N, C-alpha and C positions, 0 to 999 in steps of 0.2 A: 485133724487133731492136735493141738498144741502139745509139746512137751511139757511133762510138770515141772513145776517152778523148783529150783535148787534154792535150798536155804543158805543163810549165811555162813561163811566160814566156820565161826563160832559155834553155830549149831551144828554143823557137820562134826567138828572136833567132838563137841559134847555126846551126841548119840554115838560115837564110837566108843568114846570112852565108859559110857553106860553099857555098851554090850561087850566090850574087850577090855575091863579094867586093869587085867593083870599083863596085857602084852606090853612089850618093850616098844617105849615111844621114841625115844632120843638116846643115844650112846654118844658121850664125847668126854675124852680125856680121861676115861676110866671109870665114869659115872654113868648109871643109867636112870631114867626116869621112866615110869609106866604109864599108861595112859590116864589111868586115875590120878596119879601123882602131877601129872600135867594139867589136868582139868583143874585141880585143887589149886595149884599154884598160880594158876593164871587168873583165876576168880581173885585170890586176894592181890594179886597184882594189879587187876584193872581196877580194883577199887581204892588202891593205893594212887594210882594214876587220876582216878576221879577226885581225890582230896587234892590233888596239884593242879585241878582246874580242865583235865581233859574230859572233852564232850564229843558229841557225836560231830562228823565233820572235821576236827580238828587234826592238825598235821602232828605227829610224834617223830621226833628224829632219833634214830637208834645209831649210835656210833660204837659200836661195840664189835669185838672180833667174833668170828665163829664161834658160837657156844649155845648150850641149853639156856643161857640167861638170853642171849639174841632172840631166839624163837618165842622163849616166854613173853618178852617185850612187844613182840608182832602180835601175838595171840591176843594179849592184853588189850592191844588197841583196837582188834577187830571186836572185842566182846564189848567195847564202849562205843562203838559206830565210828572210830577213829580212824586215820589213816596213817600207817607206818611208814616213814620216809627214812630208809636207811642209807648210811653213808660210811665210808671205810673209815675205819677208826684213827689210822695214821694219815688223814688226808691234810694236807698242808694249811696252816691257817687263812692263808690269803683265799684259798678255794673256798675253803669251810664258811668264812664271811661271806662271800659271794654269794654261795648257794643260800644261806640263811636270809639273805637281803631278798630274796624272790618272793617269799611268801611268809606271813606269820607263823610261828610255831607255838602250840600249847606248852610243850614241854622238850627237852633234851634229854637223851638217856644215854650216859656213859662219858661225857665231856662236858666243859664249862662253855657258856656262850662268851666269846671273846667281846661281844658288845655289852654284856651285862644285861640283856635285855629278856631273856626267856628263863622259866624255872626250869632246873635241872635235877636228874635223879643219878647218882654216881654209880659208876660199876660198883657190882657186889650188893646192890640195894636189896633189902629184905622187908616186908610188908611187916607190920606189925602185928600182935594179936587182935586187935581192934577190926582188921580187915577179915570179914567173913571168906570161906571158901564156898559158902552157897552160890547156886546158878544165878547168874546176872538176868535181867530181861532181855530178850531179843532186841540186837540192834544191827541196823545196815550200815557199812561205812559206804561213803558215796563213791570213793576209789578204793579198791582192795590194796593197793600200794603206789607208791610215787618214787620214781628211781630217779638218780641224778646223772646228767651226763654233759658232756662237753668241756670239760674242765682241761683236757690237754690241747684244746683250741683257743683257750681264752673266750669262751662264749659259754658259760654255764646255763643250764636249763634242768628244769624238772619236768618229768613225763609222768602225768597219770594215765595209767594205761590198765586195760582188762576188764574194765567196767566195774560194777560195785561189787561189794563183799559176798554177794551171792553168785560165787565163783565155781565153776563145774570142773574144778581141778581134777577130780576123778575121771571124767572121760578125757580130758585133754591127756593125762597120764597113760590112758588105754590106747588112744591114738598113736602114741610114742613107743607103743607095746610094753609099757610098765603094767605090773599085774598086781592085784590086791595081795597084800602079804610079802610083797617083796622085800628084800634088803636092800636098802640104797645108802652110797656114800658120797657123802658132800665133800668135796675137795675145794671146790671154786668158792671165794668169798661170798656171803649172802647179801652183802651190800651190793654185788653186781646183779644185774637182771637174773641171769641164767641160774645163779644160785637161790635167788629168792624165790624163782617159780619152781625151781626142782624141789626144793625144801618144801614148800607149802603142798606142792602135789604129792609127794612123799606122805606127808601128815595126813593129807585126804584120802589117800589110798589105803591107810593102815599100815604102811611100811614100818619097819623097824630103820629108822634114819641114823645112820652113823656119820658124825660129824668132826671133821678134822679142825682144830683150832688153828691150825697155819699147817702148809703144805711142806711135806718131806717125802722124798720119793720112795726112800726105803719103808716109812710106815705107810703111805698110800698101798703098795703091793702088801703089807703085813696084814693090814685090815682087811682087804678084799678076802686074803687067805682065810683069816681066823674069823671072820664073822659071815663067810659064804655069801659075799655081796653078789646079788643078781643083777641088779640094775644102775646104772649111773651115769650122769653127764659132767662132763667135765671140759677141758681147753687143750689146746694143743701143745702148749707150752708146758702143760702138766705131763701129757702124754711123752712129751720128749725127754723130759728129765727121770720120769719113771721108765721108760724103754732103757735107758742107759743103767739105771739100778738093777733092773731084770738081767740086762747081759753081764751085770759083775757076778751074779750070783743066782742064776736060774733055779736051782734046785730049791732054794730056799722057798720058793712062791707057788701057789695052785691058785691058777685066775679060772679054772674050770667050770666055776659057778656062774661065771658073768654069762648072762643071756642076751642083756642088750646093753650096749656101750656108745653113748651119744657125744659129740664132740661140736661145739659151736664157738661163736666168739671171734674165729678168726680163721683164715685158710690153712690148712694143715699142712706142713712141708711133706712131699710126697715119700722119702724117706723114712719118716715118722709112721706115716701111714701105713706104708708095707709092712713096717714092723709089728704094729699092732693087729693087722689082719693076720700075720704069721701066729701072734699068740692067742688070740680070741677067735679067729675066722671071720669069713667076709659077711657071714650073717648076721653076727654079733654086733659089727662096728657099723655106725650110721652116722650121718653129719646133717646138721641143719644149718641154714642160713637165713637170716631176716633181722630187722632191727628190734631193739626194746618195743617197739609201737607194734611189733605184729601185723604191719598193713600185710605183708605176703610173706610167704615162706617156701623155701625150697627143701628138698629133703633127698637124700642119697645113702643108698646101703653100699657096704665093702664091695659087692660082687659088682655094682653098678659103677663103682669107681674104677675097678680093675679094668673095665672096658671103656671108660672114661676118665682116665687118669686126668687129675687136675681140676674137674668139676666139683662143684658144690651141689649140683643136682638139679632135679628139675622142679618146677613149681606145683606146689601140692595147695596153697592156699592164697587167695588174693591173686593179684596180677602184677607181672614185672616184665619191663622192655627196657632195651637200650638204645639212648638217644646220643648223636652229635651233639657240637656244641650249637648248632643251628636250631635244636629240637627237633631233627629228622631221625626216623627209627633206622638204625644200624642194621644192615644185613649179616647173617650168619657169618661168625669169624672177624668182625670189625668191633675193635674195641670203641666204647662209649662209656657214658654215664649211666648207671643202673638206677631206675625208677620204678616206684611200686604202689600200689594202691590197693584197698580190700576191694573184695568181689563187687561186682556191680548188684546194687541193691541192699549192701551191706552197711550199715554205719560204724564209722570209725569208733573204736572203745579206746581213745587216747586223746589227751589234750596237752599242749605244751604251756608251760609256765616259764617267762624268759624268751630265749632265744628260741626260734623256729626252724622248721626244717626247710631247705630248700624245695620248693615246689614249683610245677610247671604244668598248668590246665588240671589240677586236682590230683598230680602225681607225685609222691615224695621222691627225694633224693636222700641217701645216706652217705652220700660223697664216696660211694665205692664205684671203680672203672672195671668193666669186664665185658664179655661178650656171649651171646648164644651161638651153640653149634647146630647144625642143622637138624640134629635129633632133638632140640630142645634143651638141652643142658648149659647151666650157666657156667662160665668159669670167670673169676675175678682175678684183676691185675694187680690192685691196689687201690688204696683211698686216693682220691683227686690230691688232697692237702699234702699227701705224703710224696707225691709223683715230683720228680724233679727231671729236668734236661741236660744233657752231657754234649755239647756240641752240637745242639739242636736236636739230640735224639732222646726220645721219652725214655726213662729209666724208672723200673718200679724195685723200691727196696724191698717189696716182700718176696720178689723172685730171687735177689742177691742173698737175701736173710735164708731163705729154703734151701737154697745150694750149700750156704755156710754150716747149715745144721746137718746136712749129710756128711761132715765130717765127724769121725767118732770122738774127736779130742774138742769138739764146740759144744758148749753146756748151754750156753744163751748168748743172743746177739742181736744188734740194732744198728740199721744203717741209715743215714742221712746223708741230704745233700748239703754240700759246704761250697761257698765261692771260689771261684776260680779264674784268674786272670784270661787264660787263653779259652777255656774250654765252657766257660760260664757258670757251671757247676761240676762236682766231680763227687763220685761217692766216699764217704768215711765210714768205717765198720768201727763200732765197739764190741769188743768179744769177751766174754766170761769162759775159761776154760774148765774143762773136767780137772779133777784132783790127780795131781800126779802127771798131768799133760805138759808136754815140752815145745808145744808147737810155737812157730815164730812167725812174723809178719811177712818174711819170703815164703814160707811153707804156705801160709793162707793164701798168698795171691798166684802161688803156683797151682795149687788145688784149684782154685777158680778160674783160670785160663784154661782149664780143661774142660769147663762146664759152660762158662760165659763168653760172649763177645768183650773185647778188650775194654770198652769204654764202661762194661760195668763192674768192672774189677776194681775194688776200692784203691784210692792213691794212699790213703792212710790206714792204719790198722792201729786200733788203742786197745790195751788189754786191761780189763778192770776184774775187780774181786768180788762183785755183787751182782746179783740176779738183774737183767734189763728189763723183764716183766714181771708183772704180778701175776698171781695164780689164775686168774682169769685171761692172762694173755694180753692184758693192756697196757701199753708202753707210752711214757708222756714225751713222744717223739717232739714236737716242737720244743719244749722246754730242753731236750738233750741238745738239739742243732743248734739253739742259742747259744748253749753252755760251751759247746764245742767253739763255736764261731767267736765267741768272745775271747777264750783262750787263745785263738790263732792270732787275734789282734794284738796280745801283749808281745811288747819287743822282745825279741832274743826266742820267740817260741818256734820251735821246728816242725 
């Protein structure tokens, strides 16, 4: 007997609003909208989008920061059967233009088209009184979202993923341990896949979704305490900064409401993982690994991590394997490139526009290097494009960065390989220190020599006054490396 059909996202949200009109839907920057208010405002906005030429199957690019306005724009797209295509609000112009060139858009929300080709709606737009808030006819979007990827490697692409807008988000949330009526905290930019999925799942599970316009570690902890947040998905870079803020004033925060906390997007440094297990317990802290495309997923509980430190878990959906450069499957413990595919008999629910993933006989690679242990737990080393060799020895920036973050004075860091006459390449570290820290380059190198082989210790340390990753843990590593190398070539640079 087949499962009942899932209605489109817009219909699911309308039914929730009809049944629970006074429930809080979204809180952001001190403002809360109820389910009824969200339904009304998005009906009006959808009609305004339609007046701007948006129809079923059209792309609408959303370039807004985390906000109620961002979510209203996405919902308005679904109501018209259009495809929301979020981009970071501060994406550099060159990357913005490259992504826009991949596919025509009907509308851009929040930012001008530098090419002057696409209609725009500015940030803060309000529909006029001519736009009714009555329900719209049901429409199905051919893809419920389209995410952008690849800007850091110079090969931008769009990924339509997850099938059409008849999306069973509530079932996906249940599989992750979310419960109907949870209070969720959104700390990751919703322009990233994790943020977009988590926010949508929260809306479909009748959560009260608390949205951070921008990440601040003390505010992150305060919102968990004030709203009694029970469920959230976040990234290791956020966990690291929040952990330091908690240690500065532990009595100010109450995290006891957290029942399930997922982290995704990048390997979590062991010191950060241990710190959060101490705060919320091993049963609450979980980890997911997989690509935007969701060909396959691994999952790991905190208790499993304590027994398999450094792992990102075992495969729970789809299939994964590790291959060497010749395409042979690596035995347990041997590092190779991680490949994945949907389970046999499952049709892929993703489509690339622009650059494609690296494939081998129907298996996709995200560019990650790693290995399985004898128990089937996957361990990631780094991304292939980030690895470099020092005197012929493979060197992984993530390993160096993980050890740097174990130092209490290090708030954020990034390691790249730069050319060296004798060794070929050597590590170069950029470090943002915590407020009031007095750590110097000699202290950094001494700290690392106690933990790493000598060739992994950065030859040069540069201290910066800005975060080196965004809230989703993403870094534009290749651009940083190019900038460092360019400065080194300037006469007189030391």
